[in-house]
C-alpha positions as CSV (number, residue, x, y, z in Angstrom):
1,M,79.1,47.1,59.2
2,N,82.6,46.6,60.5
3,A,83.1,47.2,64.2
4,P,86.7,48.2,65.3
5,L,88.8,45.1,66.1
6,N,89.1,46.2,69.7
7,F,85.4,47.0,70.2
8,H,85.1,44.5,73.2
9,E,88.1,45.9,75.0
10,D,87.1,49.5,74.4
11,Y,83.6,48.8,75.6
12,L,84.9,47.3,78.8
13,A,87.4,50.2,79.2
14,T,84.4,52.7,79.4
15,W,83.5,51.1,82.7
16,T,87.0,50.1,84.0
17,D,89.5,52.8,82.9
18,P,90.8,54.6,86.1
19,D,91.1,57.9,84.1
20,I,87.7,59.7,84.1
21,D,88.7,61.8,81.1
22,Q,89.7,58.9,79.1
23,R,86.5,57.1,79.9
24,R,84.5,60.0,78.7
25,H,86.6,60.3,75.5
26,T,86.0,56.5,74.9
27,I,82.2,56.8,75.5
28,E,81.9,59.7,73.1
29,K,83.9,57.7,70.5
30,M,82.0,54.4,70.8
31,W,78.5,55.6,71.5
32,A,76.0,57.3,69.1
33,P,75.3,60.8,70.5
34,D,71.7,59.9,71.2
35,G,72.5,56.3,72.3
36,K,70.4,54.5,75.1
37,L,71.6,52.4,77.9
38,V,68.7,50.3,79.5
39,I,69.6,48.9,83.0
40,S,67.3,46.1,84.0
41,S,68.2,46.0,87.7
42,I,67.2,49.6,88.4
43,G,64.5,49.9,85.8
44,T,65.9,53.0,84.0
45,A,67.1,54.1,80.6
46,L,69.8,56.6,80.2
47,R,69.9,58.6,77.0
48,G,72.9,60.3,75.4
49,T,76.6,60.1,76.1
50,A,76.4,62.6,79.1
51,E,73.8,60.6,81.0
52,I,75.7,57.3,80.2
53,S,79.0,58.8,81.2
54,A,77.7,60.2,84.5
55,H,76.1,56.6,85.3
56,I,79.3,54.9,84.4
57,T,81.4,57.2,86.7
58,R,79.0,56.4,89.6
59,V,79.4,52.7,89.0
60,H,83.2,53.1,88.6
61,D,83.5,55.1,91.9
62,D,81.2,52.5,93.8
63,M,82.3,49.2,92.3
64,I,85.9,49.6,91.2
65,T,87.3,52.4,93.3
66,S,85.5,51.7,96.6
67,K,85.0,48.0,96.4
68,Q,88.0,47.2,94.3
69,L,86.0,44.9,92.1
70,T,87.3,43.9,88.7
71,F,85.2,43.2,85.6
72,S,85.9,40.8,82.8
73,Y,84.2,39.1,80.0
74,D,83.2,35.4,80.2
75,Q,81.6,35.2,76.7
76,Q,81.5,37.5,73.7
77,L,79.2,36.7,70.7
78,D,78.7,38.8,67.6
79,A,75.8,38.7,65.2
80,E,76.1,41.5,62.6
81,H,74.9,44.7,64.5
82,A,74.3,42.8,67.7
83,L,76.7,41.9,70.3
84,L,76.3,39.8,73.5
85,L,78.8,40.4,76.3
86,R,78.5,38.1,79.4
87,W,80.6,39.6,82.2
88,S,81.7,38.8,85.8
89,M,82.6,41.1,88.8
90,T,85.3,39.7,90.8
91,A,86.3,40.6,94.4
92,P,89.8,41.1,95.4
93,S,89.7,37.6,97.0
94,G,89.0,36.1,93.7
95,E,85.3,35.4,94.4
96,V,82.9,36.1,91.6
97,V,80.4,38.5,93.2
98,G,78.1,39.2,90.3
99,R,77.5,38.4,86.7
100,G,75.6,40.1,83.9
101,V,74.9,40.2,80.2
102,D,74.9,43.2,78.1
103,V,73.1,43.0,74.7
104,V,74.6,45.8,72.4
105,F,73.1,47.0,69.1
106,R,75.4,49.1,67.0
107,D,74.7,51.4,64.1
108,A,76.2,51.1,60.6
109,A,79.2,53.0,61.8
110,G,79.8,50.5,64.6
111,R,78.7,53.0,67.4
112,V,76.5,51.8,70.2
113,E,72.8,52.8,69.5
114,T,71.3,50.8,72.3
115,A,72.6,48.6,75.1
116,Y,70.6,46.4,77.4
117,M,72.2,45.5,80.7
118,F,70.9,42.4,82.7
119,M,72.5,41.9,86.0
120,G,72.3,38.8,88.1
121,V,72.7,36.4,85.3
122,N,74.5,33.1,86.1
């Protein structure tokens, strides 16, 4: 399996791109149609690109638009079909206000099959 060279950047852009249509397009390109996003902090699993896109839009509106937080990667590790992304949320003051880890599993075409999001990781 060969993931696109800019997979990490595109995955982050699904959360951070200010253009809602571009975010949806990137989600539909990167995620398998029946992909699953499991979010530990709210104990839920979202299925399919429509549910995932709706959730990401809510997070973007709350965290990025309203609170002006920025998201960045602290660490990225690849192992065949699996990818670990450790990320931080940073306030406009520069203070890191949250951290998390996404463990992403990709299919043979490099699209996200399942992603597990763990928030509150230090």
